[in-house]
VOZAKE-492341 format. One record per residue: residue in three letters; y, x, z of N, C-alpha, C, CB in turn; residue number from 0. Coordinates in Angstrom, 1 decimal, decimal comma. Atoms other than C-alpha are relative to their C-alpha. Glycine has a CB too. Layout:
N
+-----+--------+--------+--------+--------+--------+--------+--------+--------+--------+--------+--------+--------+-----+
:   r :    n_y :    n_x :    n_z :   ca_y :   ca_x :   ca_z :    c_y :    c_x :    c_z :   cb_y :   cb_x :   cb_z :   k :
+-----+--------+--------+--------+--------+--------+--------+--------+--------+--------+--------+--------+--------+-----+
: ala :      Y :      X :      Z :      Y :      X :      Z :      Y :      X :      Z :      Y :      X :      Z : NUM :
...
+-----+--------+--------+--------+--------+--------+--------+--------+--------+--------+--------+--------+--------+-----+
END
This chain:
117
+-----+--------+--------+--------+--------+--------+--------+--------+--------+--------+--------+--------+--------+-----+
:   r :    n_y :    n_x :    n_z :   ca_y :   ca_x :   ca_z :    c_y :    c_x :    c_z :   cb_y :   cb_x :   cb_z :   k :
+-----+--------+--------+--------+--------+--------+--------+--------+--------+--------+--------+--------+--------+-----+
: met :    0,1 :   -1,2 :   -0,7 :   -6,4 :   -9,4 :  -12,0 :    1,4 :    0,5 :    0,3 :   -0,8 :    1,1 :   -0,8 :   0 :
: lys :   -1,3 :   -0,4 :   -0,4 :   -3,4 :   -7,9 :  -10,2 :   -0,1 :    1,4 :    0,6 :    0,6 :   -0,9 :    1,0 :   1 :
: leu :   -0,2 :   -1,2 :   -0,7 :   -2,2 :   -4,5 :   -9,0 :    1,0 :   -0,1 :    1,1 :    0,4 :    1,2 :   -1,0 :   2 :
: ile :   -0,9 :    0,1 :   -1,2 :   -0,7 :   -4,5 :   -5,5 :    0,4 :    1,5 :    0,3 :   -0,7 :   -0,6 :    1,2 :   3 :
: thr :   -0,5 :   -1,3 :   -0,5 :    1,5 :   -1,5 :   -4,7 :    0,8 :   -0,3 :    1,2 :    0,9 :    0,6 :   -1,2 :   4 :
: ala :   -0,6 :    0,2 :   -1,3 :    2,6 :   -1,3 :   -1,1 :    0,6 :    1,3 :    0,5 :   -0,9 :   -0,7 :    1,0 :   5 :
: leu :   -0,6 :   -1,1 :   -0,6 :    5,0 :    1,1 :    0,5 :    0,2 :   -0,3 :    1,5 :    1,4 :    0,4 :   -0,6 :   6 :
: ile :    0,0 :    0,3 :   -1,4 :    4,5 :    1,3 :    4,3 :    0,3 :    1,2 :    0,8 :   -1,4 :   -0,6 :    0,4 :   7 :
: arg :   -0,2 :   -1,1 :   -0,9 :    5,2 :    3,4 :    7,3 :   -1,3 :    0,8 :    0,2 :    0,6 :   -0,5 :    1,4 :   8 :
: pro :    1,3 :   -0,7 :   -0,2 :    2,6 :    6,2 :    7,7 :   -0,7 :   -0,3 :    1,3 :    0,3 :    1,5 :    0,0 :   9 :
: glu :    0,7 :    0,3 :   -1,3 :    1,9 :    5,3 :   11,3 :   -0,7 :   -1,4 :    0,0 :    1,0 :    0,1 :    1,2 :  10 :
: arg :    0,6 :    1,3 :    0,1 :    0,9 :    1,8 :   10,2 :   -1,3 :    0,0 :   -0,9 :    1,0 :   -1,0 :   -0,6 :  11 :
: leu :    1,1 :   -0,1 :    0,9 :   -1,8 :    3,0 :    7,8 :   -1,3 :   -0,4 :    0,6 :   -0,1 :    1,4 :   -0,6 :  12 :
: pro :    1,3 :    0,4 :   -0,5 :   -4,8 :    2,7 :   10,1 :   -0,1 :   -1,5 :    0,2 :   -0,2 :    0,7 :    1,4 :  13 :
: ala :    0,0 :    1,5 :   -0,2 :   -3,9 :   -0,9 :   11,0 :   -0,1 :   -0,7 :   -1,3 :    1,2 :   -0,4 :    0,8 :  14 :
: val :    0,0 :    0,6 :    1,3 :   -3,3 :   -1,8 :    7,4 :   -1,4 :    0,1 :   -0,7 :    1,1 :    0,6 :   -1,0 :  15 :
: lys :    1,4 :   -0,3 :    0,5 :   -6,6 :   -0,2 :    6,3 :   -1,0 :   -0,9 :    0,6 :   -0,4 :    1,5 :    0,1 :  16 :
: glu :    0,9 :    0,9 :   -0,8 :   -8,5 :   -2,1 :    9,0 :    0,2 :   -1,5 :   -0,4 :    0,2 :    0,2 :    1,5 :  17 :
: ala :   -0,3 :    1,4 :    0,4 :   -6,8 :   -5,4 :    8,0 :   -0,5 :   -0,3 :   -1,4 :    1,5 :   -0,3 :    0,1 :  18 :
: leu :    0,5 :    0,2 :    1,3 :   -7,6 :   -4,9 :    4,4 :   -1,5 :   -0,1 :   -0,1 :    0,5 :    1,1 :   -0,9 :  19 :
: phe :    1,5 :    0,0 :    0,0 :  -11,3 :   -4,1 :    5,1 :   -0,5 :   -1,3 :    0,6 :   -0,5 :    1,2 :    0,9 :  20 :
: asp :    0,3 :    1,3 :   -0,6 :  -11,4 :   -7,2 :    7,3 :    0,1 :   -1,2 :   -1,0 :    0,8 :   -0,3 :    1,3 :  21 :
: ala :   -0,2 :    1,0 :    1,0 :  -10,1 :   -9,2 :    4,4 :   -0,9 :    0,1 :   -1,2 :    1,5 :    0,0 :   -0,5 :  22 :
: gly :    1,0 :   -0,2 :    1,0 :  -12,9 :   -7,9 :    2,2 :    0,5 :    0,9 :   -1,2 :   -0,4 :   -1,3 :   -0,6 :  23 :
: val :   -0,6 :   -0,9 :    1,0 :  -10,6 :   -5,5 :    0,2 :   -0,5 :    1,4 :    0,3 :    1,5 :   -0,1 :    0,0 :  24 :
: arg :    0,6 :   -1,3 :   -0,3 :  -12,4 :   -2,1 :   -0,2 :    0,7 :    1,1 :   -0,9 :   -1,5 :   -0,1 :   -0,3 :  25 :
: gly :   -0,5 :   -1,1 :    0,9 :  -10,9 :   -0,2 :   -3,2 :    1,5 :    0,2 :    0,2 :   -0,2 :   -0,4 :   -1,4 :  26 :
: ile :   -1,4 :   -0,3 :   -0,4 :   -7,6 :    1,5 :   -2,0 :    0,2 :    1,4 :   -0,4 :    0,3 :   -0,2 :    1,5 :  27 :
: thr :   -0,4 :   -1,4 :    0,3 :   -5,8 :    4,5 :   -3,4 :    1,3 :    0,2 :    0,9 :    0,4 :    0,2 :   -1,5 :  28 :
: ile :   -1,1 :   -0,2 :   -0,9 :   -3,4 :    6,1 :   -0,9 :    0,7 :    1,3 :   -0,4 :   -0,5 :    0,1 :    1,5 :  29 :
: ser :   -0,8 :   -1,2 :    0,4 :   -0,6 :    8,6 :   -1,7 :    1,1 :    0,1 :    1,1 :    0,6 :   -0,1 :   -1,4 :  30 :
: lys :   -1,2 :   -0,2 :   -0,8 :    2,1 :   10,2 :    0,5 :    1,2 :    0,1 :   -0,9 :   -0,2 :    1,4 :    0,9 :  31 :
: val :   -1,2 :    0,0 :    0,8 :    5,5 :    9,6 :   -0,9 :    1,2 :    0,0 :    0,9 :    0,0 :   -1,3 :   -0,9 :  32 :
: ser :   -1,2 :    0,1 :   -0,8 :    9,1 :    9,7 :    0,2 :    1,1 :   -0,7 :   -0,8 :    0,5 :    1,4 :    0,4 :  33 :
: gly :   -1,0 :    0,8 :    0,7 :   12,1 :    7,5 :   -0,6 :    0,9 :   -0,6 :    1,0 :   -0,6 :   -1,0 :   -0,9 :  34 :
: his :   -0,8 :    0,7 :   -0,9 :   14,7 :    5,3 :    0,8 :    0,4 :   -1,3 :   -0,5 :    1,3 :    0,8 :    0,4 :  35 :
: gly :   -0,4 :    1,4 :    0,4 :   15,8 :    1,7 :    0,8 :    1,2 :   -0,3 :    0,9 :   -1,1 :   -1,0 :    0,1 :  36 :
: gly :   -1,0 :    0,4 :   -0,9 :   17,8 :    0,0 :    3,5 :    0,4 :    1,0 :    1,1 :   -0,4 :   -1,3 :    0,6 :  37 :
: gln :   -0,2 :   -0,9 :   -1,1 :   17,6 :    2,9 :    5,9 :    0,5 :    1,4 :   -0,5 :   -1,2 :    0,2 :    0,8 :  38 :
: ala :   -0,4 :   -1,3 :    0,6 :   19,1 :    5,6 :    3,7 :    1,1 :    0,7 :    0,8 :    0,5 :   -0,2 :   -1,5 :  39 :
: gly :   -1,1 :   -0,8 :   -0,5 :   21,3 :    8,4 :    5,0 :    0,2 :    0,0 :    1,5 :    1,3 :   -0,4 :   -0,6 :  40 :
: gln :   -0,1 :    0,0 :   -1,4 :   20,5 :    8,5 :    8,7 :    0,2 :    1,4 :    0,5 :   -1,3 :   -0,6 :    0,7 :  41 :
: thr :   -0,3 :   -1,3 :   -0,6 :   21,8 :   11,4 :   10,8 :   -1,0 :    0,3 :    1,1 :    1,5 :    0,1 :    0,5 :  42 :
: glu :    0,9 :   -0,4 :   -1,1 :   19,3 :   13,3 :   13,0 :    0,4 :    1,4 :    0,4 :   -1,5 :    0,0 :   -0,5 :  43 :
: thr :   -0,3 :   -1,3 :   -0,6 :   19,5 :   16,4 :   15,2 :   -1,3 :    0,8 :    0,1 :    0,7 :   -0,1 :    1,4 :  44 :
: tyr :    1,1 :   -0,9 :   -0,1 :   17,1 :   19,3 :   15,0 :    0,5 :    1,3 :    0,4 :   -0,8 :    0,1 :   -1,4 :  45 :
: arg :   -0,4 :   -1,3 :   -0,6 :   17,5 :   22,4 :   17,2 :    1,5 :    0,1 :    0,1 :   -0,6 :    1,1 :   -0,8 :  46 :
: gly :   -1,5 :   -0,1 :   -0,2 :   21,1 :   21,5 :   17,9 :    0,8 :   -0,2 :   -1,2 :    0,3 :    1,3 :    0,6 :  47 :
: ser :   -0,8 :    0,2 :    1,2 :   22,1 :   21,0 :   14,3 :   -0,2 :   -1,4 :   -0,5 :   -0,4 :    1,1 :   -1,1 :  48 :
: gln :    0,2 :    1,3 :    0,6 :   22,8 :   17,7 :   12,7 :   -0,1 :    0,0 :   -1,5 :    1,3 :   -0,9 :    0,4 :  49 :
: phe :    0,2 :    0,1 :    1,4 :   21,7 :   16,8 :    9,3 :   -0,3 :   -1,4 :   -0,4 :   -1,2 :    1,0 :   -0,5 :  50 :
: val :    0,2 :    1,4 :    0,5 :   21,4 :   13,7 :    7,1 :   -1,4 :    0,0 :   -0,7 :    1,1 :   -0,4 :   -1,0 :  51 :
: val :    1,3 :    0,2 :    0,6 :   17,9 :   12,5 :    6,3 :    0,1 :   -1,0 :   -1,1 :   -1,1 :   -0,4 :    1,0 :  52 :
: glu :   -0,2 :    1,0 :    1,1 :   18,1 :   10,9 :    2,8 :   -1,3 :   -0,7 :   -0,3 :    0,5 :    0,8 :   -1,2 :  53 :
: phe :    1,3 :    0,6 :    0,4 :   14,4 :   10,3 :    2,2 :   -0,9 :    0,0 :    1,2 :   -0,6 :    0,8 :   -1,1 :  54 :
: arg :    1,0 :    0,2 :   -1,1 :   11,8 :    8,9 :    4,6 :   -1,4 :    0,1 :   -0,5 :    0,2 :   -1,3 :    0,7 :  55 :
: glu :    1,4 :    0,0 :    0,4 :    8,1 :    9,6 :    4,5 :   -0,6 :   -1,4 :    0,0 :   -0,8 :    1,0 :    0,9 :  56 :
: lys :    0,6 :    1,3 :    0,1 :    6,1 :    6,6 :    3,4 :   -1,4 :    0,2 :   -0,5 :    0,8 :   -1,0 :   -1,0 :  57 :
: val :    1,4 :    0,0 :    0,6 :    2,5 :    5,8 :    2,3 :    0,0 :   -1,0 :   -1,0 :   -1,1 :   -0,2 :    1,1 :  58 :
: lys :    0,1 :    0,9 :    1,1 :    1,9 :    4,2 :   -1,0 :   -1,4 :   -0,4 :   -0,2 :    0,6 :    0,6 :   -1,3 :  59 :
: leu :    1,3 :    0,5 :    0,3 :   -1,1 :    2,0 :   -1,4 :   -0,1 :   -0,7 :   -1,3 :   -0,4 :   -1,0 :    1,1 :  60 :
: glu :    0,2 :    0,7 :    1,3 :   -2,4 :    0,9 :   -4,8 :   -1,4 :   -0,7 :    0,1 :    0,1 :    1,0 :   -1,2 :  61 :
: ile :    1,2 :    0,8 :   -0,2 :   -5,0 :   -1,9 :   -4,8 :   -0,1 :   -0,9 :   -1,2 :    0,0 :   -0,7 :    1,4 :  62 :
: ala :    0,3 :    0,9 :    1,1 :   -6,5 :   -3,6 :   -7,8 :   -0,9 :   -1,1 :    0,5 :   -0,6 :    0,7 :   -1,3 :  63 :
: val :    0,8 :    1,1 :   -0,6 :   -7,8 :   -7,1 :   -6,9 :   -0,1 :   -1,1 :   -1,1 :    0,7 :   -0,5 :    1,2 :  64 :
: thr :    0,1 :    1,2 :    0,7 :   -9,1 :  -10,2 :   -8,5 :    0,8 :   -1,1 :    0,7 :   -1,5 :   -0,4 :   -0,2 :  65 :
: glu :   -0,9 :    1,1 :   -0,5 :   -7,2 :  -13,5 :   -8,0 :   -0,4 :   -0,4 :    1,4 :    0,0 :   -1,1 :   -0,9 :  66 :
: pro :    0,3 :    0,5 :   -1,4 :   -9,2 :  -14,6 :   -4,9 :    0,4 :    0,9 :    1,1 :   -1,5 :   -0,3 :    0,1 :  67 :
: phe :   -0,3 :   -1,0 :   -1,0 :   -8,3 :  -11,4 :   -3,1 :    1,5 :    0,3 :    0,1 :   -0,7 :    1,3 :   -0,2 :  68 :
: leu :   -1,4 :   -0,3 :    0,0 :   -4,6 :  -11,4 :   -3,9 :    0,8 :   -0,4 :    1,3 :    0,7 :   -0,7 :   -1,2 :  69 :
: glu :   -0,8 :    0,4 :   -1,2 :   -3,1 :  -13,5 :   -1,1 :   -0,6 :    0,6 :    1,3 :    0,0 :   -1,5 :    0,1 :  70 :
: pro :    0,6 :   -0,7 :   -1,2 :   -5,6 :  -12,2 :    1,6 :    0,5 :    1,4 :    0,1 :   -1,5 :   -0,1 :    0,0 :  71 :
: ala :   -0,5 :   -1,5 :   -0,1 :   -4,6 :   -8,6 :    0,7 :    1,5 :    0,0 :    0,4 :   -0,3 :    0,7 :   -1,4 :  72 :
: ile :   -1,4 :    0,0 :   -0,4 :   -0,9 :   -9,4 :    0,8 :    0,2 :   -0,4 :    1,4 :    0,8 :   -1,0 :   -0,9 :  73 :
: asp :   -0,2 :    0,4 :   -1,4 :   -1,2 :  -11,2 :    4,1 :   -0,5 :    1,1 :    1,0 :   -0,9 :   -1,3 :    0,3 :  74 :
: ala :    0,5 :   -1,0 :   -0,9 :   -3,3 :   -8,4 :    5,6 :    1,0 :    1,2 :    0,1 :   -1,3 :    0,6 :   -0,6 :  75 :
: ile :   -1,0 :   -1,1 :    0,0 :   -0,7 :   -5,7 :    4,5 :    1,2 :   -0,4 :    0,8 :    0,4 :    0,4 :   -1,4 :  76 :
: thr :   -1,2 :    0,5 :   -0,7 :    2,2 :   -7,8 :    5,7 :   -0,1 :    0,0 :    1,5 :    0,4 :   -1,4 :   -0,5 :  77 :
: gln :    0,2 :    0,1 :   -1,4 :    0,8 :   -8,6 :    9,1 :   -0,2 :    1,3 :    0,7 :   -1,1 :   -0,9 :    0,3 :  78 :
: ala :    0,3 :   -1,3 :   -0,6 :   -0,5 :   -5,1 :    9,8 :    1,1 :    1,0 :   -0,1 :   -1,3 :    0,6 :   -0,6 :  79 :
: ala :   -1,0 :   -1,0 :    0,2 :    2,5 :   -3,2 :    8,5 :    1,3 :   -0,3 :    0,7 :    0,3 :    0,2 :   -1,4 :  80 :
: arg :   -1,3 :    0,5 :   -0,5 :    5,3 :   -5,3 :   10,1 :    0,2 :    0,5 :    1,4 :    0,0 :   -1,5 :    0,0 :  81 :
: thr :   -0,5 :   -0,3 :   -1,3 :    7,2 :   -3,8 :   13,0 :    1,2 :   -0,8 :    0,4 :    0,3 :    1,5 :    0,1 :  82 :
: gly :   -1,2 :    0,7 :   -0,2 :   10,3 :   -5,9 :   12,6 :    1,2 :    0,8 :   -0,2 :    0,0 :   -0,7 :    1,3 :  83 :
: asn :   -1,1 :   -0,9 :    0,2 :   12,5 :   -2,9 :   11,9 :    0,3 :    0,3 :   -1,4 :   -0,2 :    1,3 :    0,8 :  84 :
: val :   -0,3 :   -0,4 :    1,4 :   14,3 :   -1,7 :    8,8 :   -1,0 :    1,2 :   -0,3 :    1,5 :    0,5 :   -0,1 :  85 :
: gly :    0,9 :   -1,1 :    0,4 :   11,9 :    0,5 :    6,8 :   -1,4 :   -0,4 :    0,1 :    0,3 :    1,2 :    0,8 :  86 :
: asp :    1,4 :    0,4 :   -0,1 :    8,8 :   -1,5 :    7,2 :   -0,7 :    0,1 :   -1,4 :   -0,2 :   -1,5 :    0,5 :  87 :
: gly :    0,5 :   -0,2 :    1,3 :    8,3 :   -1,3 :    3,4 :    0,1 :   -1,2 :   -0,9 :   -1,4 :    0,3 :    0,1 :  88 :
: lys :    0,0 :    1,1 :    1,1 :    7,7 :   -3,5 :    0,3 :   -1,4 :   -0,1 :   -0,6 :    1,1 :    0,4 :   -1,1 :  89 :
: ile :    1,2 :    0,3 :    0,7 :    4,9 :   -5,0 :   -1,6 :    0,4 :   -0,5 :   -1,4 :   -1,0 :   -1,0 :    0,7 :  90 :
: phe :   -0,2 :    0,4 :    1,4 :    4,9 :   -5,2 :   -5,4 :   -1,3 :   -0,5 :   -0,6 :    0,7 :    1,2 :   -0,8 :  91 :
: val :    1,2 :    0,5 :    0,7 :    2,5 :   -7,2 :   -7,5 :    0,2 :   -0,1 :   -1,5 :   -0,4 :   -1,5 :    0,6 :  92 :
: gln :   -0,1 :   -0,1 :    1,5 :    1,9 :   -6,6 :  -11,2 :   -1,3 :   -0,5 :   -0,6 :    0,4 :    1,4 :   -0,4 :  93 :
: pro :    1,2 :    0,4 :    0,7 :   -0,5 :   -8,1 :  -13,7 :   -0,8 :    1,3 :   -0,5 :    0,3 :   -0,9 :   -1,1 :  94 :
: leu :    0,8 :   -1,0 :    0,6 :   -3,4 :   -5,9 :  -14,8 :   -0,6 :   -0,5 :   -1,3 :   -1,1 :    0,5 :    0,9 :  95 :
: glu :    0,6 :    0,5 :    1,3 :   -4,4 :   -6,2 :  -18,5 :   -1,5 :    0,3 :   -0,1 :    0,7 :    0,6 :   -1,1 :  96 :
: arg :    1,4 :   -0,4 :    0,2 :   -7,7 :   -4,3 :  -18,3 :   -0,4 :    1,0 :    1,1 :   -0,2 :    0,6 :   -1,4 :  97 :
: val :    0,6 :   -1,0 :   -1,0 :   -9,9 :   -2,4 :  -15,8 :   -1,3 :    0,4 :   -0,5 :    0,0 :   -0,6 :    1,5 :  98 :
: val :    1,3 :   -0,5 :    0,4 :  -12,9 :   -0,3 :  -16,7 :   -0,5 :    0,9 :    1,0 :    0,1 :    0,7 :   -1,4 :  99 :
: arg :    0,6 :   -0,9 :   -0,9 :  -15,3 :    1,3 :  -14,3 :   -0,7 :    1,0 :   -0,9 :   -1,1 :   -0,8 :    0,9 : 100 :
: ile :    0,4 :   -1,1 :    0,9 :  -16,0 :    4,7 :  -15,9 :   -1,5 :    0,2 :    0,1 :    0,7 :    1,2 :    0,4 : 101 :
: arg :    1,4 :   -0,3 :   -0,2 :  -19,5 :    5,1 :  -14,4 :   -0,9 :   -0,9 :   -0,8 :   -0,4 :   -0,1 :    1,5 : 102 :
: thr :    0,9 :    1,0 :    0,6 :  -21,0 :    1,9 :  -15,8 :    0,5 :   -0,6 :   -1,3 :   -0,3 :   -1,1 :    1,0 : 103 :
: gly :   -0,6 :    0,7 :    1,2 :  -18,6 :    0,7 :  -18,5 :    0,4 :   -1,4 :    0,3 :   -0,9 :    0,1 :   -1,1 : 104 :
: glu :   -0,4 :    1,4 :   -0,4 :  -18,1 :   -2,6 :  -16,6 :    1,5 :   -0,1 :   -0,2 :   -0,5 :   -0,4 :    1,4 : 105 :
: ser :   -1,4 :    0,1 :    0,2 :  -14,8 :   -4,1 :  -17,3 :    0,6 :   -1,3 :    0,7 :    0,4 :   -0,1 :   -1,5 : 106 :
: asp :   -0,8 :    1,1 :   -0,7 :  -12,2 :   -6,4 :  -15,7 :   -0,6 :   -0,4 :    1,3 :    0,0 :   -1,2 :   -1,0 : 107 :
: asp :    0,4 :    0,5 :   -1,3 :  -13,4 :   -8,6 :  -12,8 :   -1,3 :    0,8 :    0,5 :   -0,3 :   -1,5 :    0,0 : 108 :
: ser :    1,3 :   -0,7 :   -0,3 :  -16,9 :   -6,9 :  -12,9 :    0,3 :    1,4 :    0,5 :   -0,9 :    0,1 :   -1,2 : 109 :
: ala :   -0,4 :   -1,3 :   -0,4 :  -15,2 :   -3,5 :  -12,5 :    0,7 :    0,0 :    1,3 :    0,9 :    0,7 :   -1,1 : 110 :
: leu :   -0,7 :    0,0 :   -1,3 :  -13,3 :   -4,6 :   -9,4 :   -0,9 :   -0,5 :    1,1 :    1,2 :   -0,9 :   -0,1 : 111 :
: thr :    0,9 :    0,5 :   -1,1 :  -16,3 :   -6,0 :   -7,5 :   -0,5 :    1,3 :    0,7 :   -1,1 :   -0,8 :   -0,5 : 112 :
: pro :    0,6 :   -1,2 :   -0,8 :  -17,7 :   -3,7 :   -4,7 :   -1,3 :    0,5 :   -0,6 :   -0,1 :   -0,4 :    1,4 : 113 :
: val :    1,2 :   -0,5 :    0,5 :  -20,4 :   -1,4 :   -5,7 :   -1,1 :   -0,2 :    1,0 :    0,1 :    1,6 :   -0,3 : 114 :
: gln :    1,2 :    0,2 :   -0,9 :  -23,8 :   -2,4 :   -4,3 :   -0,9 :    1,2 :   -0,1 :   -0,8 :   -1,4 :   -0,4 : 115 :
: ser :    0,8 :   -1,2 :    0,1 :  -25,8 :    0,6 :   -3,3 :   -1,5 :   -0,3 :    0,2 :    0,4 :    1,0 :    1,1 : 116 :
+-----+--------+--------+--------+--------+--------+--------+--------+--------+--------+--------+--------+--------+-----+
END
């Protein structure tokens, strides 16, 4: 089991979400965040005044997946989020030790499978 954390441009979220759904990935947590990487400290003009934008708005996706879904999820995010410009984002992958579905008590891989209604 792995936890995928992806930081992407907000305007790419609809395309990334659709690509993930097409890859069979359903469980996604989305947060609005701000930060900077390679594009830090850009000067912009607003109402005639110049100012430095230190932090850019980003969307943070957190996705817990089983091994078979890892590469398809990474590929889906990469292809849908890429514009070719600085600031497209990053993907981080970390191991998950344990997952528990609160409603049923299922754990690990069983807790990550889609709920059948």
